[in-house]
Every structure is written in C-alpha cells, then in structure tokens.
N, C-alpha and C positions, 0 to 999 in steps of 0.2 A: 438274301435277295428276295424281294417280293415278286408276286406273279406279274407277268408281262415284262420282266426284265428291268423294272424300276426298283431302285434301292430304297428301302424304307428309311426315312430320316431317323437318325439316332440322337437321342438326347445327350446332353453333356454328361449327365450322371451315368447313363448306360455306357457311353464311350469310356468313361473313367474305369468302370469295372471290367470292360472288355480289353483293357490294356493300353488304350490310347491315352495320350497325355491330356490332362484336364484343361479346360479353357482357362486362359489367363485373364484374371479379373483385376481391374485397376483398383488399388486400395482406396477406400473411401475415407478411412481415418487412420492416422498414425498411432493413435492410442485407443484403448477401450473407452468408448464414450465420445465426447466432443473432440474435434481435431485441433491441431495447433492454432490455426487461424481463428477458431472459435474462442479459444482461451484469450487470444489477443484482443479480439473485438469486445468480448465480455469484460475483460479487465480494463480496457480503455473507457468503456461506457461507465463502469463503476467508479473509476478514478475521477473522471470529469464530474460525475454527479456528486460524489462525496466532497470534492474540493470546492466546487461552486456553491453547494448548499451550506457548507460549514465555514466558508471564508470569513464572514463577519466575526464569528467566534474565534477563528484562528488569528485574526488581526488583534482582537482583544487579548488573547493569550500572549501574543508576541509583545504587546505593549506592557503587560503585567510582568513578564519575565525580565524584560530589559529594565523596567523601573525598579524591580527588586534588587538589581545589581548595584543600585546607587544608595541602598539602605532602606528602601521602602518595604512595606509589608505586602507580601503576595496575597494574603487573605483579605486584607482591608482594601486592596486596590481595585477590586472588581467593580463595585458600584461607582467609586470615584473616577475610575478610568472611563467607564461607560458614559457617565454624565459629562465628563470633560470633553470627550470626543464628540458627543452630540452637540454641545454648546459651541465648540470652536471649529469643528469640521463638518458637522451635519451627518446625515446617514451615509453620504458618499464616502466619508472618511473611513468607513469600515471595509470599503472595497478597493483601497489603494493596493496596487500590485496584483490585482486579479488577472490581468492580461498575461503576466508572466506565468502564473500558475495554470492558466488555460493552455499555454503553449507546452508546458512540461508535464502536466498531469496525465494526459491521454497516452503519450508514448511510454512514459515511465511505468504506468500501471499495466499497459499491454505487456511490457517486458516482465514486470513483477509476477503477474499471474500465470503467464505462459511458462516462464522458467520454473515457477513453483510446481505447476501441474506436471511438467515433463520430469523434473527431478523426483517428485513424489512417486511417479510411475516407475522410474528406473530404480529407485531405492526400495520398492516394495510397499510403499505407503498405501496402495489401494487394495492390498491383500486383506483377508478377513481378520477380524480382531483389531486390537489397538497397536499402532506402530508409532509411538511418540518420537523415537529417535529419527525415524525416516521423515516424519513431518517437520521436526525441528531442523534437520539438515537441509531439507528442501526450502524451508523458509529463509535460512541464512543465505543460501545460494541466490534466492530470488532478490533479497534486499541488497546484496552486494552488486548485482547486475542493475537493478532499477535505480539505486542511489547514484550510480555513475551517470544516469540519464537525467535524473531529477535535481540533483544538487545545484547545478549552475542556476537554474530558474528559481529554485527555492531561495538561494542567496539573494538574487535580484528581488524576489517577492518580499522577503523580510526587510530588506533595506528600504523598499518603497513604503512598507507598512509603518515605519517609524514616524512619529509626529514631526520631528525636526529633519526629515529626509531632505537632502539637498538636490534630489533628482526629480525631474518633471515627468518621467515616464520610463517604460521598459527600455526603449532604444537608447535614451539618454543615459540611463544607469549602466547599461552594458558597455556603451562606448567609453564612458568616463572610467569605469572600473578597469577595462582593458588598457586604456591609455595611462592611467595614473598608478595602477597597482599591478598590472600584468594579468595574464590569463590564469595564473595560479590563484588569484583572488576568488575565482568562481568555485574552486575546490578547497578553499581554506578550511572548511569544516567537514570535508569528506571523511577523513579518518574518524572523527568523533561521531559523525552521522552513522557510519557503519558499526562502530563500537556500540552505539546506542540501539540501532535498529536490529542488529544481529541477535542479541538476547531477547529483544522485544518480539521479533518474528518467531524465534525458536519457542518461546513460551506461548505466544499467541496461537500459532498453528497447531502445536501439539495439544493445547487445551481445547481449541476450537474443534478439531477433528474428533477428539475423544468425547467432548460434550455433544457434538452432533450425533454421533452413533448412539450414545446413551439416551439422549432425548428422543431420537427417532423411534427407538424401541419402546420407550415409555409413552410417548404421545400417541402412536398408532402402531402397536406391535405387529398387526397383520400386514402392514405396509411399511415396514421398517426400512426397506431399500429405497422408498420414494422420499422426495424432499418436500419440506413444508416451510412456509414463511416463519411460523412460530419457532421452529427449531433453529433456523438460521439467525433470527434476531436474538433469541435467548443465548445460544451458544456464542454468537459474536460478542454480545455484551459481557458475558462472563469471562471470556478470553481476553477481551480488551481491558477489563477491570484488573485482572491479575497481571497482565503484561505491562500496563501503564504504571502500576504501583512499583514494579521492579525497575523501570527505566526513567521515571520522571526526572531525577537529578541530571541524567545525561541529556535529556531533552532541553533542560534549562541551559546547560553548557553549550549545546549546539546552537541555540538561538543567539546567545551572546557572542559566540565566535563569528557567526555569519553577519552580525550587525556591526562588528568592529572593523577597523581598517586593517588591510592585509599586512601592513608593516609591523603590527603588534607581534609580540613573541608567540611562536607556535611550538617551542621546545617542549619535549615530554614533561619536564618538571613543572612548566607553566600549566600544561593541560591537567596534570595530576592535581595541582593546587586548585584549579577551577572546579574540577569534579569533587574534590574533598569539601570545598566551600559550599557547593550546591547540596551535597549530601547532609551537611550540618544544618541547613535551613529546613524549617518545617514544610512538610508536603502541602501542596495546594490542592484541596479537594475540588475546587472549581476547574483547574486545568486537567485533572484526571477525568472529571465528568465529560469535558470536551473531547478528550481522547477516546473515551468509551463510546460516545455518540458517533465519532468519526469511524471507528472500526466497525461498529454495528451497521452503520449506513453503507459503508463500502462493501461489506460482505453480503448484505441484503441485495444490493444492486448487482453484485457480481453473480451471485447464485441465480437471481432472476434472469439476468442477461444471458447467462450460460444455458439456462433452460430454454429460453426463446431461440437461441442459436441452434440448439439441438433439435427443436421442433420443426425448424424450417429447413434443416439440412437433409 
C-alpha cells in the first residue's frame, strides 16, 4: 500500500510472481510464424499468379499430351502445335478455359498450403534438422485435400482447352457434363490425380525443404534463418525437376482421362494399361520444363506472399 492510502498499480509481471493469475492474452497466431489465414491468403495469391501466368503453356501441354495419345510424337509436336494454334485460333486460343481455372485455383491453393503448413507443424517438420518424412506426409495430406477442390474445375478447363471442344464456355461445359454424364464426370480423374500428385508432392516438399535449408546456410550462413528469393527459386526449381521426372507418365494419363467421355471404362485394369502405356513412351523434356517453371513460380509467389502477410500482421 502506497502513502496516502492509494494502492500502487501492479504490473502484470509483478502480479504473476506475487501469486495472482497472469492476464489472459488472446492468441495472435495458431502456429509459430504466420497464422492459418495467412497461409490461406498466401496460397491463394500464389495459386492464382502461377496458373494465370502459365496458362498458355498449360494449354500447349494439354494439346501435346492428347495428340500423343493418337500416335503423334510428343517431342516433335511442340513447334507444330504452337504454330497450328496461332494460325487457326490466334493468341486467344491459348487462353481457352482460363475462367474455370480462375474459379478453382485460388480456393484450391488456399487449402493446399494451409493444410501443408498445419500438417508440417503437427508432424514436427518445423523442428531443427531435416525432416523429409514429415514434409512428405504433409505434402500428401495437402494434395488429397486440394485436389478435391480443384479437380472439377481442372476437368472443365482441360475440356475447353481442346481444339475440337464442343463447349462454348465454363457454364455451358458444366451444364452439359452434369446433364449428359452426371456429377461423377467432374471427378473422373480424381483417383489418378491423387495417385499422381501424392508422390509428386511427397518428393517435391521433402526435396524443397531440404534444399532450402542447405542453400540458406550456403548463401548467407550468418542469416540462415532468414529467407531469400534466390533460395526459394533454386530450391523450387530443383524440387520441381526431380518430382516431375518421377510423375510425368501419371500426368499424361490424368490429362487423357479428363478429356475423354465419362462413359469410357474406368476399371483398374484399364487405368493400369493407360499408365503402363504412358510409361513406355519417351519422356517429354518440354512438358517437364513447363512443370518446373510452374512449381518454381508458385513457391516463389507463396513465400513472398507469406512474408508480406507476416509483415503486416
């Protein structure tokens, strides 16, 4: 008690040591670092930026993969497909279906990165040292969740990208698919997509996180805990190259399944035969380069967006 009968104000720290309960503080973050909503915002921005920027090349890749199923050469089709599209459809032909991807990319990548970061934290992926199994498991969980959101719009997008597409837009494609083939048509390739993306994300994130830690120490040892654009780009490119080399055949199968009618056979023997046939075909260096560029771009935008969200929070 202070002089004059007035009680001296007690700080929260002093009250804690004197036996009083500490003040209750509202949690600012659910995880160490950015919060859940920041992961969603950063992921959504990264997904939109990557898909919009890479959409012309994605259209070219889709045309090449479908053309190869009719006996054409995937390697020789690059220049021929590009020139054919420019002559018959013009530059706008490379943007067919972009509205569908605009609707699906943001929500899907918000789910993708938020689930990955939460699972990585829960599985101990943020601990010191290398944790490849935790990063791989978190990546698999993320792709299972995000593919459930993205697959319907990805199917619509790839059907609109075809040269002989009978649809006039996103709404027309969705209505006709639902009426003629049923709602299951939107998830015709979901199993193959998960089978393809699960090993891709497992390899990708385990490689990316390891490469990021190694490069951070080499690039700037005294600030290894900080993040650098050079590190993100290099680690993302290396991880994308390795992961795409492993899963390219499955990506070809997924594209062909999404572009065919839902009444076609989806039995396991049919899927196995499709995968086996894709594995026997020579790898396309061009499609792998596209995949590397996509993964590098999305991780660059994600890390930058996450850093911006952290700075304003």
